[in-house]
N, C-alpha and C positions, 0 to 999 in steps of 0.2 A: 156498606156502600154498594150501589147498584149502577147498572149501565147508564141509566138516566142522569145520574149524578156527575158523570165524567165525560159523557159523549159531547161531541161537537155537533151543534145544530147548524142549519143552513149549509148543508153539504153541497159542494160544487160537484156537478154531475154532467154527463153527456147522455144523449139518447142513442139507441141502437142504429137509427138511420142518419145520425150526424156523420160527417166524413171523418176519416182517420186524421186528416189534416186539421180539422176543427178540434179534435181531441188533443192533438199534439200542441196546438196553439194554447188551449186552456191549461194543459199541464205546464207549459213553459211560463205562461203569464202568472199562474197561481203558485208555481214552485212545487208541484206535486209530481210524483213518479207514477201514480196510478189514479184512476177515477172510477167511481161507481157508474155503471150504465143503468139508466132508469127510464122506464116507460110508464107514463101516467102515474107517477109517484111510487111505482113498484120496482124494486131492484131486479135487473135481468142478468147482471154479470159485472165484470171488472175489466177494464182495459188499462194496460201499463206500458211504459216505455219498452220493456222487454218484449211484450206482445207485438208491438209495432215493429220492432227490429226483426222479428221473425218473418215478417211479410217479405215475399220474394219479388214482388212486382215493382217496376219503376213508377207505376201509377198508383202505388199503395195509398197515397194521400187522398185519392178520389174514392177509395173503397168505403163502404159504410162501416162504422164501428162494429157492427154485428159480425163482420167478417174477421175481426181481429181480437175481439173480447173473449175472455174465459167465462163460461156460464156458471162455473162453480163459485158460489159465494158462501160466506159464513155470516149468518145473521142470528141475532138474539133479540129477545123482547126487552123493553126498558127496565124490567125488574130483574134481569139477569145479575147474578152475584159476581163479585170480583174473582172468586175461584173459577166460575164458568168462563169469564172473560180471559183469564190467564190460560186456561186449558185451550181455548181457541187460538189465542195469540202465540202459543207454542208452535203452531203449525201455519199460521196466516200472518200477513203483515198488518191487516186491519180487519175489524169486525163491524158489520153494518148493524145498526139498531133499527128494528122495524116494529111498528105498532099497527096491528090489523093489516099486515102485509105491506104497509107503506113505509118508505124510508123516512126516519125522523132524526137520525144521527149516525155518527161514525166514531169508532174508537181505535187508536193505534197503541202499540207498545209504549210509546213515549207518554201518552195520556195516562195510562195505568201507572207507570213509573212515577210520574209527577204527583199522583195522588197517594202513593205509598210512602213518599219521603216526608 
């Protein structure tokens, strides 16, 4: 089994220049606690509810997502094995699947667990 077999396609994302308020609205609407930050199809980072809570400003909602996101991302190719995914998910909440540098899917611990049962 490979990343391409279990990834979710059609990933909901935000752009680095979207406002933090827009990111919060998307997270609430979609029921996610974090979102990939993508520019021109390429992952730039991740923004989460906890990243937003760390912001100090009363006008935090007007800030660009780039000011709140974490630039560290974990990404694998579509042919990554289940062992590789498990190794990454031991340290991250989600793994982005990229093909030629472009985001094509995302995998969480729940996705792996569902395919192992």
